[in-house]
C-alpha positions in Angstrom: -9.1 -15.3 -36.2 -9.9 -15.3 -32.4 -7.4 -13.8 -29.9 -5.9 -16.2 -27.4 -8.0 -16.3 -24.1 -5.0 -15.2 -22.1 -4.6 -12.1 -24.2 -8.3 -11.4 -23.8 -8.4 -12.0 -20.0 -5.0 -10.8 -18.8 -4.9 -7.8 -16.5 -2.7 -4.9 -17.9 -0.8 -3.0 -15.2 -0.2 0.7 -15.5 3.5 1.4 -16.2 4.5 3.9 -13.5 8.0 5.2 -14.3 10.3 5.3 -11.3 13.8 6.8 -10.8 15.9 3.8 -9.7 19.2 5.6 -9.2 19.6 6.6 -5.6 20.0 10.4 -5.2 23.4 11.5 -4.2 25.0 8.2 -5.1 27.0 6.8 -8.0 27.7 3.2 -9.0 31.3 1.9 -8.5 31.8 -0.5 -11.4 35.1 -1.8 -10.2 33.7 -2.8 -6.8 30.1 -3.5 -8.0 28.3 -1.4 -5.4 26.7 2.1 -4.8 28.8 4.8 -3.1 27.6 8.0 -1.5 29.0 10.9 -3.5 29.8 13.2 -0.6 31.6 10.6 1.6 32.6 7.8 -0.7 31.2 5.2 1.8 29.3 2.2 0.7 25.6 3.1 0.6 24.2 -0.1 2.2 26.7 -0.1 5.1 26.4 3.6 5.9 23.6 5.7 7.4 22.3 6.7 3.9 18.5 7.4 4.3 17.3 6.3 0.8 18.0 2.5 0.6 16.4 0.2 -2.0 12.8 -0.8 -1.4 11.9 -4.3 -0.4 10.0 -6.9 -2.3 6.9 -5.7 -0.6 6.8 -2.8 -3.1 6.6 -5.2 -6.1 3.4 -5.6 -8.1 2.0 -9.1 -7.3 1.3 -11.1 -10.4 0.5 -14.6 -11.4 0.7 -17.2 -8.6 1.1 -14.5 -5.9 -2.5 -13.4 -6.5 -4.2 -16.3 -4.8 -7.4 -14.4 -4.2 -8.0 -13.7 -7.9 
């Protein structure tokens, strides 16, 4: 039996493991936000250097790849 054409033609991206937990922070489940361990302040409001990356760091797939 033949494989489906999408399975044959689909590009397979390399799975690059990334540490998603911000260093020096812990998640406050009650408030639903990240806090800096040393100060207890909210990570996104304070001057914490390691903020989450933007969508620009995503791997573009599907409709986003207009040139392919």
